N, C-alpha and C positions, 0 to 999 in steps of 0.2 A: 190511881196510879196513871201517870202520864205515859202515853205511848210515844216513843221516839222513832223517827223515820230516818233511815240512812240513805241518802241520795248518792248515787255513784257520780264520779266526776263527769261522766259523759252526759248526764242529765242536767248538770248545772248550766245556767245561762252563760253564753259567751259575753265578753265585754262589749259595750256599745259600739266602740270603734271597729271592732272585728266584724260585727253584724252589719255595719253600714258600708264597709269597704266595697262590696260589689255594686251597690247603688251609686256610690260616689264615682267609681270608675266608669260606670255607664253614663253618668251625667257629664263627666269631663269629656268622654269620647263623643257624645252627642254635640257638645259645644265645639269641639275640634272639627267635626264633620260640617257643621253649619258654617263655621268660619272659613273653611276651605272654599265653600261655594261663593263667599263674599270677598275673597282675597283679590286685591288689586295691587299688582306688582309695583307700579309707579308710586302709589300712595303709601304702601306699607313697608316695602323693602328698605328704603333709606334709613328709617328709624330703627330697624332691627339689626342690620349688619353694618351700618355706617357708610353707605355708598352715597356719593354726591347725587342729589335728586336730578341735577342737570344732565348727568350721564344717561340716566334712564329716559328722561323726557326728550332728549335731543336725538334719540334714535340709535345712539351708540349702545349696542347690546353687549352686556357682559356674557361670556360663555356660560351656558347652563351649569356646566360642571363646576365652575368657579363659584357661582351663586350657591349651589347645593353644598359645596365644601365649606363655605363660610357659615351657612346656616347650621350645618352639623356641628361645627366648632362652637358656635354661640350656644347651641342647645346643650352640648356637653358641659360647657362652662356653667350654664344655668342649673343643670342637674347637680353639678358639684356643689354649687352654692346651697341648693336645697338640702342635700345630704348633710352638709356641714352645719346647717342651721344659721347660715350667714345672714346678717341684717339686710344685705342688699338683694336677697332673693325676692323675686317678684313672680307670683303665680300667673298673673296676666301676661307677662312677657314670655314666660315658659309656654303657655298655651299658644300665644301668637307665633312664637318660633316654630312650634310643632305644626300649626296650621300652614305657615309659609313653606315649611319644608315639604309637607305632603303636596301642596299645590304646585310647588316648583318641580317636584318629581313627576307630576302628572302633566305639566305644561309642555 
């Protein structure tokens, strides 16, 4: 006679993605922190928010508030694309926007 074991739901294994979520969040956060240290405003900002590179290199400074506002808008748009599963979503751009935003706020 075979013995059956009833496992409660709490003892069953969680799905793989659920188990990996904390590790993935830590990996992305580490990547963002590392990128903040290597952020170069003149090099990275024009590609992220569409500023003319000549404006930044000529010494004409955009107000910090304007740069932060544009980065926040771009980051919100990227998050919307991610949630919608849009084909144009780019994880690397998302991370770069986050790095730039943190660096600009600290600047």
